[in-house]
Structure formats: structure tokens, C-alpha cells
C-alpha positions in Angstrom: 47.1 -76.7 260.6 46.0 -80.4 260.8 43.2 -79.6 258.5 45.6 -78.2 255.9 47.9 -81.2 256.1 44.9 -83.6 255.4 44.0 -81.5 252.4 47.5 -81.8 250.9 47.5 -85.6 251.4 44.1 -85.9 249.8 45.3 -83.9 246.7 48.4 -86.1 246.3 46.4 -89.2 246.3 43.8 -87.9 243.8 46.7 -86.7 241.5 48.5 -90.1 241.6 45.6 -91.9 239.9 46.5 -92.6 236.2 44.1 -91.8 233.4 43.3 -94.9 231.3 44.1 -94.7 227.5 41.4 -96.0 225.3 42.0 -98.6 222.6 41.4 -96.1 219.8 43.9 -93.6 221.2 46.5 -96.4 221.6 45.9 -97.4 217.9 46.2 -93.8 216.8 49.5 -93.5 218.7 50.9 -96.6 217.0 49.9 -95.4 213.6 51.6 -92.0 214.2 54.7 -93.8 215.4 54.8 -96.0 212.3 54.3 -93.0 210.1 57.1 -91.1 211.8 59.5 -94.1 211.4 58.6 -94.5 207.8 59.2 -90.8 207.1 62.5 -91.0 208.9 63.5 -94.1 206.9 62.5 -92.4 203.6 64.5 -89.3 204.6 67.5 -91.4 205.5 67.3 -93.3 202.2 66.9 -90.0 200.3 69.8 -88.4 202.1 72.0 -91.5 201.4 70.9 -91.4 197.7 71.7 -87.7 197.5 75.0 -88.1 199.2 75.9 -90.9 196.9 74.9 -88.8 193.9 76.9 -85.9 195.2 79.9 -88.0 195.8 79.5 -89.5 192.3 79.3 -86.1 190.8 82.3 -84.9 192.8 84.2 -88.1 191.7 83.2 -87.5 188.1 84.2 -83.8 188.3 87.5 -84.7 189.9 88.1 -87.3 187.3 87.2 -84.9 184.5 89.4 -82.2 186.1 92.3 -84.7 186.4 91.9 -85.7 182.7 91.8 -82.0 181.7 94.9 -81.3 183.7 96.7 -84.3 182.3 95.7 -83.2 178.8 96.8 -79.6 179.4 100.1 -80.9 180.8 100.6 -83.1 177.9 100.4 -80.2 175.4 101.9 -77.6 177.6 105.4 -77.7 176.1 104.0 -77.4 172.6 101.8 -74.4 173.5 104.6 -72.7 175.3 106.9 -73.2 172.4 104.4 -71.7 170.0 103.8 -68.8 172.4 107.6 -68.2 172.6 107.7 -67.9 168.8 104.8 -65.4 168.9 106.4 -63.4 171.6 109.5 -62.9 169.6 107.7 -59.8 168.4 108.8 -58.0 171.6 112.6 -58.4 171.0 112.0 -57.7 167.3 110.3 -54.4 168.3 113.2 -53.6 170.6 115.6 -54.1 167.7 113.6 -51.8 165.6 113.6 -49.1 168.3 117.3 -49.4 168.6 117.7 -49.0 164.9 115.4 -46.0 165.0 117.5 -44.3 167.7 120.6 -44.8 165.6 118.9 -43.6 162.5 117.7 -40.5 164.4 121.3 -39.7 165.3 122.4 -40.3 161.7 119.6 -38.0 160.3 120.6 -35.3 162.7 124.2 -35.6 161.6 123.5 -35.3 157.9 121.0 -32.4 158.3 123.8 -30.1 159.4 121.3 -27.5 160.6 123.6 -26.1 163.3 121.6 -27.6 166.3 123.6 -29.8 168.6 123.0 -33.5 169.3 122.1 -33.5 173.0 123.4 -37.0 173.5 127.0 -35.9 172.5 128.5 -34.0 175.4 131.0 -32.0 173.3 128.2 -30.6 171.1 125.9 -29.7 173.9 128.7 -28.1 175.9 129.8 -26.0 172.9 126.2 -24.9 172.4 125.9 -23.8 176.1 129.3 -22.0 176.0 128.4 -20.1 172.8 125.0 -19.0 174.1 126.5 -17.8 177.4 128.7 -15.5 175.4 125.8 -13.9 173.6 124.7 -10.6 175.3 122.0 -8.0 175.0 119.4 -10.4 173.8 115.8 -9.1 173.9 113.0 -11.1 175.6 111.6 -12.0 172.1 115.1 -13.3 171.0 115.4 -15.4 174.2 111.9 -16.8 173.6 112.8 -17.7 170.0 116.0 -19.5 171.2 114.1 -21.2 174.0 112.2 -23.3 171.5 115.5 -25.0 170.6 116.6 -25.3 174.2 113.3 -26.9 175.3 113.5 -29.3 172.4 117.0 -30.3 173.5 115.8 -30.8 177.1 112.8 -32.9 175.9 115.1 -35.1 173.7 117.4 -35.7 176.6 114.5 -36.7 178.9 113.1 -39.0 176.2 116.5 -40.7 175.8 116.5 -41.4 179.6 112.9 -42.7 179.5 112.9 -44.6 176.2 116.3 -46.3 176.5 116.0 -49.6 178.5 117.9 -49.6 181.8 120.3 -52.3 180.5 121.4 -50.0 177.7 122.1 -47.0 180.0 125.4 -46.6 181.9 125.9 -44.5 185.0 128.1 -42.0 183.2 125.5 -41.5 180.4 122.8 -40.9 183.0 125.0 -38.3 184.8 125.9 -36.7 181.5 122.3 -36.3 180.3 120.9 -35.1 183.6 123.8 -32.7 184.0 123.1 -31.3 180.5 119.4 -30.9 181.3 120.1 -29.0 184.5 122.6 -26.7 182.7 120.2 -25.9 180.0 117.4 -25.2 182.5 119.5 -22.9 184.5 120.9 -21.0 181.5 117.5 -20.5 180.0 116.1 -19.0 183.2 119.3 -16.8 183.5 118.7 -15.5 180.0 115.1 -14.6 180.9 116.4 -12.6 183.8 118.9 -10.7 181.7 116.3 -10.0 179.1 113.9 -8.7 181.8 116.6 -6.3 183.0 117.1 -5.0 179.5 113.4 -4.5 179.1 113.1 -2.7 182.5 115.9 -0.3 181.6 113.5 1.0 178.9 110.5 1.3 181.3 110.3 5.1 181.1 110.2 5.0 177.3 107.4 2.4 177.4 105.3 4.1 180.1 101.5 4.2 179.7 100.2 7.7 179.0 97.2 7.4 181.4 98.8 5.8 184.5 102.4 6.9 183.9 103.6 3.3 184.7 105.0 0.8 182.4 103.1 -2.4 181.6 104.2 -5.1 179.2 102.8 -8.5 178.2 104.8 -10.9 176.0 103.1 -14.2 175.2 104.3 -17.3 173.5 103.3 -21.0 173.3 105.8 -21.9 176.1 106.2 -18.7 178.1 104.1 -15.7 179.1 105.7 -12.6 180.6 103.8 -9.9 182.6 105.9 -6.9 183.7 104.7 -3.8 185.6 107.2 -1.0 186.5 106.2 1.5 189.2 107.4 4.8 187.7 104.8 7.2 189.3 104.9 5.7 192.8 101.3 6.7 193.4 100.2 5.4 196.9 96.6 5.1 195.7 97.5 2.8 192.8 97.5 -0.6 194.5 95.5 -2.7 192.0 97.7 -4.0 189.2 95.9 -5.7 186.3 97.5 -6.7 183.0 96.0 -5.9 179.6 92.5 -5.5 180.9 92.5 -9.0 182.4 91.9 -10.1 186.0 95.5 -11.4 186.2 97.6 -9.2 188.5 98.3 -8.2 192.1 96.9 -6.2 195.0 99.9 -4.5 196.5 100.4 -2.8 199.9 101.1 0.9 200.3 104.8 0.4 200.9 105.2 -1.2 197.4 103.0 1.3 195.7 105.5 4.0 196.8 108.7 2.1 196.1 111.0 2.0 193.1 110.1 -1.5 192.1 108.8 -3.6 189.2 106.5 -6.7 189.4 107.2 -9.6 187.2 105.0 -12.6 186.6 106.9 -15.1 184.4 104.6 -18.1 183.6 106.7 -20.9 182.1 104.3 -23.6 180.8 106.9 -26.1 181.8 108.4 -27.0 185.2 112.2 -26.5 185.4 112.0 -26.0 189.2 111.1 -29.5 190.5 114.2 -31.7 190.9 114.7 -34.4 188.3 113.7 -37.9 189.4 116.6 -40.4 189.7 116.9 -42.8 186.8 117.6 -46.4 187.6 120.9 -47.7 186.1 121.5 -51.2 185.0 124.0 -51.9 187.8 121.4 -50.8 190.4 118.4 -52.6 189.1 119.8 -55.9 187.9 117.9 -55.4 184.7 117.8 -58.8 183.3 116.7 -62.2 184.4 119.0 -63.8 181.8 120.8 -66.8 183.2 124.6 -66.9 183.0 124.2 -70.1 181.0 122.6 -68.3 178.1 125.3 -65.6 178.0 128.0 -68.4 178.2 126.4 -70.2 175.3 126.5 -67.1 173.1 130.2 -66.8 173.8 130.8 -70.5 173.2 129.0 -70.4 169.9 131.1 -67.4 168.8 134.2 -69.3 169.8 133.0 -72.3 167.8 132.4 -70.2 164.7 135.9 -68.7 165.0 137.4 -72.1 165.4 135.6 -73.5 162.3 136.8 -70.5 160.2 140.4 -71.2 161.4 140.1 -74.9 160.5 138.7 -73.9 157.1 141.7 -71.7 156.4 144.1 -74.5 157.4 142.3 -77.1 155.3 142.5 -74.8 152.3 146.2 -74.4 152.7 146.8 -78.2 152.6 148.0 -79.4 149.2 147.4 -82.9 147.8 149.4 -84.7 145.1 146.3 -85.6 143.1 144.5 -82.6 141.5 141.2 -84.6 141.2 141.4 -85.7 144.8 142.3 -82.2 145.9 139.3 -80.7 144.2 137.0 -83.4 145.5 138.3 -83.0 149.0 138.1 -79.2 148.9 134.5 -79.3 147.7 133.5 -81.7 150.4 135.3 -79.7 153.1 133.6 -76.5 151.9 130.2 -78.1 152.0 130.9 -79.4 155.5 132.3 -76.1 156.7 129.4 -74.1 155.3 127.0 -76.4 157.1 129.0 -76.1 160.3 129.2 -72.3 160.0 125.5 -71.9 159.1 124.4 -74.0 162.1 126.4 -72.0 164.7 125.3 -68.7 163.1 121.7 -69.8 163.4 122.3 -71.0 167.0 124.0 -67.7 167.8 121.0 -65.7 166.4 118.6 -67.8 168.4 120.6 -67.3 171.6 121.0 -63.6 171.0 117.2 -63.3 170.4 116.6 -65.3 173.7 119.0 -62.9 175.5 117.2 -59.9 174.2 113.8 -61.4 174.9 114.7 -62.0 178.5 116.2 -58.5 178.9 113.0 -57.0 177.4 110.9 -59.1 179.8 113.0 -57.8 182.7 112.5 -54.2 181.6 108.7 -54.8 181.4 108.8 -56.2 184.9 110.3 -53.0 186.2 107.1 -51.1 185.2 105.1 -53.4 187.5 107.4 -53.4 190.5 106.0 -51.9 193.7 108.4 -50.1 196.1 108.7 -51.7 199.5 108.6 -48.5 201.4 108.4 -44.7 200.8 111.8 -43.3 200.0 111.4 -40.3 202.3 109.1 -39.2 205.2 107.3 -36.1 204.1 106.2 -33.7 206.8 103.7 -30.8 206.6 103.9 -28.3 204.9 106.3 -30.1 202.4 104.5 -31.4 199.3 104.9 -35.2 198.7 105.7 -35.4 195.0 105.0 -39.1 195.0 101.4 -38.3 196.0 100.9 -34.9 194.2 102.0 -33.6 190.9 102.6 -30.1 189.6 100.3 -28.9 186.7 100.3 -26.0 184.4 103.9 -25.0 184.7 105.5 -22.6 187.2 104.6 -19.0 188.0 107.7 -17.1 188.8 106.5 -14.2 191.0 109.2 -11.5 191.6 109.4 -8.0 193.1 112.4 -6.4 191.3 114.4 -3.3 192.0 113.8 -0.9 189.1 117.2 -0.5 187.3 118.5 2.9 186.1 116.5 4.2 183.2 117.7 5.1 179.7 118.1 8.8 179.1 118.2 10.5 175.7 121.2 12.8 175.4 121.9 14.6 172.0 120.4 11.7 170.0 122.0 9.0 172.1 120.4 6.8 174.7 122.6 6.6 177.8 122.0 4.0 180.5 123.8 3.1 183.6 124.4 -0.7 183.7 124.7 -2.2 187.2 127.5 -4.7 187.6 125.4 -6.9 189.9 122.6 -7.1 187.3 118.9 -7.6 188.1 118.2 -7.4 191.8 115.2 -8.7 193.7 113.4 -6.4 196.2 113.2 -8.1 199.5 109.7 -8.2 200.8 109.1 -8.2 203.7 112.6 -6.8 204.5 114.8 -8.8 206.8 114.8 -5.9 209.4 111.7 -3.9 209.8 112.7 -1.8 212.9 112.3 1.5 210.9 108.6 0.8 210.3 106.2 1.6 213.1 103.1 -0.1 211.8 102.8 -3.8 212.5 100.8 -4.4 209.3 103.2 -2.5 207.1 104.0 -5.7 205.2 100.7 -7.6 204.7 100.5 -10.6 202.3 100.1 -9.7 198.7 97.0 -10.9 196.9 97.7 -12.6 193.6 95.3 -13.5 190.7 96.5 -16.1 188.2 95.0 -17.8 185.2 95.2 -21.6 185.1 96.7 -23.0 181.9 94.0 -23.7 179.4 95.4 -27.1 178.4 95.4 -28.5 181.9 92.5 -30.3 183.6 91.9 -30.0 187.3 89.3 -32.5 188.6 89.3 -30.9 192.0 90.1 -27.3 193.1 93.9 -26.9 192.6 96.2 -26.4 195.6 98.9 -23.7 195.6 102.5 -24.5 196.6 105.5 -22.3 196.8 109.2 -23.2 196.2 111.5 -23.4 199.1 114.9 -22.6 197.7 116.8 -23.8 200.8 115.0 -27.1 201.2 114.7 -27.7 197.5 111.1 -28.7 197.7 107.5 -27.3 197.3 105.7 -26.2 200.4 102.1 -25.1 201.1 102.8 -22.7 204.1 102.8 -18.9 203.7 99.7 -19.2 201.4 96.2 -18.2 202.5 92.7 -17.2 201.2 92.9 -19.5 198.2 89.8 -19.2 195.9 89.2 -20.9 192.6 86.7 -19.9 189.9 86.5 -22.9 187.5 84.4 -21.1 184.9 87.0 -18.3 184.4 89.9 -20.6 185.3 91.1 -18.0 187.8 92.8 -18.7 191.1 93.3 -16.1 193.8 95.4 -16.3 196.9 97.5 -14.3 199.4 101.2 -14.8 199.4 103.6 -13.7 202.3 106.8 -13.8 200.2 107.3 -13.9 196.5 109.0 -16.7 194.5 108.2 -19.6 192.2 104.6 -20.8 192.7 102.8 -23.8 191.1 99.5 -25.5 191.2 99.3 -29.1 192.4 96.7 -31.9 192.2 96.6 -35.4 193.6 98.4 -37.6 191.1 96.0 -40.5 191.8 92.7 -38.6 191.6 91.6 -40.9 188.7 92.7 -44.1 190.5 91.4 -46.7 191.0 89.6 -47.0 187.7 86.0 -47.9 187.6 86.2 -50.0 184.3 88.2 -50.4 181.1 88.0 -51.9 177.7 90.5 -52.7 174.9 88.7 -53.0 171.5 90.2 -53.5 168.0 89.3 -50.9 165.4 91.2 -52.1 162.3 94.4 -53.9 161.3 97.1 -52.9 163.9 94.7 -50.3 165.5 92.9 -50.5 168.8 90.9 -48.3 171.2 91.7 -48.3 174.9 88.9 -46.8 177.1 89.5 -46.1 180.8 86.6 -44.9 182.9 87.3 -43.2 186.2 85.2 -41.4 188.8 85.7 -38.1 187.0 86.3 -38.9 183.4 86.3 -41.3 180.5 89.5 -41.3 178.5 89.8 -43.0 175.1 93.2 -43.7 173.6 93.9 -45.0 170.1 97.0 -47.1 169.4 98.2 -47.5 165.8 101.5 -49.3 164.9 104.0 -47.6 167.2 102.0 -44.5 167.9 99.3 -43.3 170.3 96.9 -40.4 170.4 94.1 -39.1 172.7 90.8 -40.0 170.9 88.4 -38.3 173.3 87.7 -37.1 176.9 84.4 -37.0 178.7 83.9 -34.9 181.8 80.6 -35.4 183.6 79.4 -37.4 180.6 80.1 -34.4 178.3 82.8 -34.4 175.6 85.8 -32.1 176.5 88.1 -30.8 173.8 91.9 -31.1 174.4 95.0 -29.9 172.6 96.3 -33.4 172.6 93.6 -34.8 170.4 94.6 -35.9 166.9 98.3 -35.7 167.9 100.1 -39.0 167.2 103.1 -39.6 169.6 105.3 -42.4 170.7 104.0 -44.3 173.8 106.5 -42.7 176.1 105.9 -39.1 174.8 102.2 -39.7 174.9 102.3 -40.8 178.6 104.3 -37.7 179.5 101.9 -35.4 177.6 98.8 -37.0 179.3 100.4 -36.6 182.8 101.3 -32.9 182.1 97.7 -32.3 181.0 96.3 -33.6 184.3 95.1 -36.9 182.8 97.2 -39.2 184.9 96.2 -42.9 184.6 99.7 -44.2 184.9 100.6 -45.5 188.4 104.2 -45.6 189.7 106.0 -47.9 192.0 104.8 -45.8 194.9 101.2 -45.4 193.9 100.0 -48.4 196.1 100.8 -46.3 199.1 98.1 -43.8 198.1 95.5 -45.9 196.3 93.5 -49.0 197.4 94.7 -51.5 194.8 93.7 -55.0 193.7 97.1 -56.6 194.2 98.2 -59.1 191.6 101.5 -60.9 191.3 103.7 -58.8 188.9 104.7 -61.9 186.8 101.1 -63.0 186.3 100.1 -59.4 185.4 103.0 -59.0 182.9 102.2 -62.3 181.2 98.5 -61.3 180.9 99.3 -58.0 179.3 101.8 -59.5 176.8 99.3 -62.1 175.6 96.4 -59.6 175.6 98.5 -57.4 173.3 99.2 -60.4 171.0 95.5 -60.9 170.6 94.4 -57.3 170.5 94.0 -57.1 166.7 91.0 -59.4 166.7 89.7 -59.7 170.3 88.2 -57.2 172.7 89.0 -57.3 176.4 87.2 -55.8 179.3 87.0 -55.3 183.0 85.2 -57.8 185.2 84.1 -57.3 188.8 85.3 -60.9 189.6 88.9 -59.8 189.2 88.7 -58.3 192.7 87.3 -61.6 194.1 90.0 -64.0 192.9 93.3 -64.3 194.7 96.5 -62.4 193.7 97.8 -65.4 191.8 95.0 -65.1 189.2 93.4 -62.4 187.0 89.9 -62.4 185.6 88.7 -60.4 182.6 86.2 -60.7 179.8 87.1 -61.4 176.2 85.2 -61.8 172.9 86.0 -61.9 169.2 85.6 -58.5 167.5 86.4 -58.2 163.7 84.0 -55.5 162.6 84.6 -51.7 162.9 81.1 -51.2 164.2 80.4 -50.2 167.8 79.6 -53.3 170.1 76.1 -54.1 171.0 74.7 -53.2 174.4 74.9 -56.8 175.7 77.8 -58.5 173.8 78.5 -62.1 174.4 81.6 -62.1 176.6 83.7 -65.1 177.7 85.1 -64.9 181.2 88.7 -66.0 181.4 90.9 -66.7 184.5 94.6 -66.7 184.0 97.4 -67.6 186.4 100.4 -67.0 184.2 100.7 -70.7 183.3 97.1 -71.8 183.1 94.1 -70.2 181.3 90.5 -71.4 181.8 87.0 -70.3 180.8 84.7 -69.7 183.7 81.1 -70.7 184.1 80.1 -67.5 185.9 79.0 -64.2 184.3 78.9 -60.6 185.5 75.5 -61.1 187.1 76.3 -64.3 189.0 75.7 -64.2 192.8 79.1 -65.4 193.8 82.6 -66.0 192.4 83.3 -69.6 191.3 86.3 -71.2 189.6 83.9 -73.7 188.0 84.9 -74.5 184.4 82.5 -73.6 181.6 80.9 -76.6 179.9 82.8 -78.1 177.0 86.0 -76.1 177.6 89.5 -77.2 178.6 92.6 -75.9 180.3 95.4 -74.3 178.3 98.8 -73.0 179.2 98.3 -69.7 177.4 95.6 -67.1 176.7 96.4 -67.5 173.0 95.4 -71.2 172.9 92.5 -70.6 175.3 91.0 -68.0 172.9 91.9 -70.2 169.9 89.3 -72.7 171.1 86.3 -70.5 170.4 87.9 -68.1 167.7 87.3 -68.1 164.0 90.1 -68.7 161.5 89.8 -65.2 160.3 90.4 -63.8 163.8 93.5 -66.0 164.4 94.9 -65.1 160.9 94.5 -61.4 161.8 96.4 -62.0 165.1 99.3 -63.7 163.3 99.6 -60.8 160.8 99.8 -58.1 163.6 102.8 -55.8 163.5 105.5 -56.4 166.2 105.6 -52.6 166.8 101.9 -52.5 167.3 101.9 -55.4 169.8 104.8 -53.8 171.7 103.0 -50.4 171.9 99.7 -52.0 173.2 101.7 -54.0 175.7 103.5 -50.8 176.9 100.2 -49.0 177.4 98.8 -51.9 179.4 101.9 -52.2 181.5 101.8 -48.4 182.2 98.1 -48.3 183.1 98.2 -51.6 185.1 94.5 -52.1 184.5 94.3 -55.4 186.3 95.7 -54.0 189.5 94.2 -50.5 189.6 90.6 -51.2 188.7 
């Protein structure tokens, strides 16, 4: 142990000896230290220089930004005044629409064709009463009359949709909706009565081979399939109409019963309840200040006062004829000037009043509901999320009425007082039947309407008469053949059936573009996951230009049909081409939320410029905050197709400031940096004016007010900046 201790001590002593540094090594260390200090000093100086340059650039940019803001603020009032004059096209268009509605009523009045004016309650009530009194109408006669009835219903719906909320009163809304419901119910009642008349003659219309009656009546709005079981053959369970696959697979109990099967396919939907229409009192339709309304009244009072003073002054007599004539002439000149000024002021105030009410009505199209109006539970169909397509299939099992019998050249028939009766299947009490599966579900084969597009396999829903809503229970084994447009399913109980699709299947959009084609004519292209839809807008009309499905052109019955914007939107929705979000759509679609006021101002000014400028989607619109919108714009005056890589300007707009951005679509990150040699402006119009040609701006100023209003309405209805 002692030896070990001595070894440790010896090791410590030997390790404590310092190694001497040579002169060369010391010199090398000093040189390295000097080099390091020099590099640090150079780095410090460089950093300070770069920081000073950065601060100088930042100061210069801030100064430049401040000057641009000051310049923009200085000319803001002038730009906004010019924009206000340009946007007078919207109240002008509204005045033309009002005149058109009045002219339409007048044209109908002077036509005297016997058809009622649906907006006049006395006329529509008389029409309904007279038609109720008509009896023994055949199915063909009812179909012929239904064209007029459907036209009246459509006109009433258009009145409710096209008339701004501030022009609608509660009593008018109740009157129009009441007339719609009465016409719908009466039309269906007439179809039932006509079916009964047809079934009374079933024995005379029986097929020679099967012994049963089969009848198909087809029209553009209605298709009727009727089969009467006259032979009651238990082996005849497969019912097919006119050598098609449309029909039923029925159980043994129905094959041996005195029944008739009816499939009444109405290409319209008169089953789904009408949506409530917002009234002026409910929606506060205008942002008009009481001051403006008061000024209009005060101007009217001033005009009245001036006219009264004019009359009094003309009654005063003077002793001198010359003085009297001179005085009267002077007074007339003064009075004319005073009268003209209030008249002009009154016109301006009325236009301002109308302009603000139009703006408020446009804002209603962009408002998002705060919450869902109703909590939907399975299996009830949420009609805010889904939509019915292709009309309604009324499936009925009917009791066969007494048949006509020939007696000595006469046809005698027993007419039941209770009319056409439905056969209850399955019966409410089935105690008399021993087999548990005596009432299996009935297999149904239907043809999907040829003018309707389903982007996904359609879902089947049945009408619940008690709950007054569509439901998906009681339906099984659903199978869809898209090539043949046939859908097969099993149904537990008969009744109205419809096909439904997600109303937001084409939302959000992948991209969009608005491109001018000619004077007062543009093309709006909306690209979704499933389709590309092209819409032409000309003056106050719209039409479907083309549809592409899976990059292949698809023909549609709507192509080449010019319609008003509201009618066009309804037609596109009914065809399954829904690109029009509602106030509840944000509950079902991931949206790029933008402030409604900013969005509305952007659409209005885009519409103003649409005659000469193309607008397009930008991916940076999703990167900026909700207070701003970003899109691409470029001048486009030729009718030719744009090149593959057009030169776009990227604009950001906040409602009261427009600026041109430095970034492009391929930039790595979003930046609000201003494009070189550009300035701020208060409007899109003046921002675009900076790089536009005189020819383009002249084309913009010559645009029709109705055309601008129609483009704006389509933009407000599609909400491209929020739903793409």
C-alpha cells in the first residue's frame, strides 16, 4: 500500500511540470489572435454598414409609403366622387327593371288572352275557382292545362325572387306564396282525378297478351306510367313499362290483388315546402340614413312652397304696366331657376336613396347566417345541405275503381263518391296473414331525368307527410347505373320519392376567370373538382356556354338559352350545376372568409371594368387577411383566346384602397410589397386606369348599365372571392 502511495505522488509531481512554449509558437499564436480580431472587426463594421443600409432602405420605404398614402388621401375624395358617378349605373339598372315589370303587366293586360295575371289576387282566385268546377278532364287535357299553371307558378316565384326586399310587403309575400300552394295542390288533385278516369277504362285498354292494362303518357313536364292488375296472375310479379327497365318487382299479395300501380314523374318539385322570403320589415333592407330621406321630403316641401309663392306673385297687380311686365318676367326667371334647382336636387337625392337601397339588397346576397335555423337529425334530409334533383316520382298503389261496362251501346260505370283510393301497403293490421314476409319491400326501377347532372351517385329520399320533410329511412339496396341512368332500390312503403345530391358538391371552386368577349358581353368560367362551367353574359341576359365533365364537353338542354340572371340561376340549380352558395353554405364548405362589404365593393367595380379587362383567381387570395381580396387583372380588348402565359397584374383591394403587388403566382411567399412605379388608389377603377389604354377606358365608360348590373349579380351570386 505504501508503494502505491509513492507511485501516485511521483505521478502528480511529473504532471505538474509545465511544457515550455517556443518563440515560434508564441509568435504564431499572436498572429492568429490578431487575424481573429481583424476578422471580428471587419465583420462588425460590415454588420453595422448593412444595418445602416437596411435602416436607410426601411426609412426610404416608409417615407415613400407615407408620401404615397398622403397622395392617395389627397385625391381620395375626387376618385370616390368619380366612382359614385360611375356606379349610378346600378340604380339606373334598377329603374329599368322596375319599368320592365310594369311594362310586363301592361302587355299582359292588353293581350287579353284569357290567362290571369298571377300578381292580382282576384284574377288568380277566379282562375282557380273556374278550374275546380271543370270535371271529367282526361289526363291529356290536364297536361295541356298544366303548362299554363306551371307558367303561373314560375312567374309568381320570379316575382318573389326578382323584386328587391324593400319593394315587397308582407301581405304581397303571403298572397303570392298562397297562390303558389293553391295552384300546386289543385294541379296534383287534377292529375289524381284524371288517373281515376283513366283507370275506369282499364278493362277496355287491356293488353291482349298479358290481359292487364298498361299506359304511358309522356310530356315535357310530366310522365305517367300506369299498370292495372286485371288478371291477378300470382306469377306475374315483374312490371315493366313499354319495353323499358322502368317498373316494379311486386310481392305475391299485390300480384293477386285488385290494384293499379302508378308512377307519376313530375319533372318539377311541388312537394318540398317553399323557402321563406325575407320581407323588408324583417331584413332592414336599406342602409339609407334618415337624413337622406328627410332631405328628399324637405326638397319636395321647398318645391311646393316655391310654386305657391309663384301663384301669389302672379296674382299681385301693379299700377304700371311696364313695371308689372318687367317684374313678372324677373319673378318668372327667378322662380324657374329656384324650381329647377330643387328638382335637380330632388332627383339627385332620390338617386342616392335608390343607390343605397340597391347596395343594401346586394349585401343581402353576401350575408352569412349566424347559426343553422334547425337541428336536423337522421334520417331527415337537411335541405340546406342537400338539394332535390330531377323532380318527384309519385309512387302509388291504387285500388282499382269499378270498370266501365258496355250495355246496349252505352258505357255504364259506377262512380265512387270517395274518388280514387290508395291501397294501404303493408296493411295497418296484418293479423290475418300467417307468413312473416308476406309484405316485403317493393323493388323499384327509375330513370334519372336526362337534363340533370349527378356528380356523385344520387341518394334516394321519401316524403314524410306527417313531418313535412324528406327522409332516407325505409329505403334499401340502392344501386345506380350511370351509363343507363337507371337507379334501383327497395321501398317499404309507397309515396313521393326524389333523388338528392349534396348542394355544395362543386364548392369550393378550384379557379375562375371573367373575360370580355365583345361590347357588353363577357364569359365567366368557373372550374370545380368535377366540372368546368362557362357562362356568357350579354346585356341583361345570361346563357350556359359550355360544360366539361372529366375534361370532355357535355351537352345540356340549357345551352343557347338566354335568360334573365335570376331565371338562369334557378335553371342551373335545377340541372344540378349549383355554383351559387347561400347564407348557410359556410356551415358545409370550407370557405375563404372575406368581409362582405369588401367583397361587394370588389364585385361592383369588377363589373364596371369587365367590358375591357379580364379578372382571374389568384392563390394569394387565401393568404391575405379577411379585410383584403387578391386577384389578377389584365387588359383584354381582342376577341381571341388569351395566350398560355398572359401578363397579369396582381391587385389587392380592401374596399377603400387598391394597390398593385410585386409578387406573382410563382412567388415563394405572400407579400404586400408594392410593385415598382405604382401608387395607391381608393378604387379599382383608378388603379387599373394607371396601366390601361385610352381605348380600354373608353370601352368601360360606354358599357350598358344593365350589362354591368347583370355581371355584378352573377359575381355576387357565385361569391368567387370567398368560395375559391
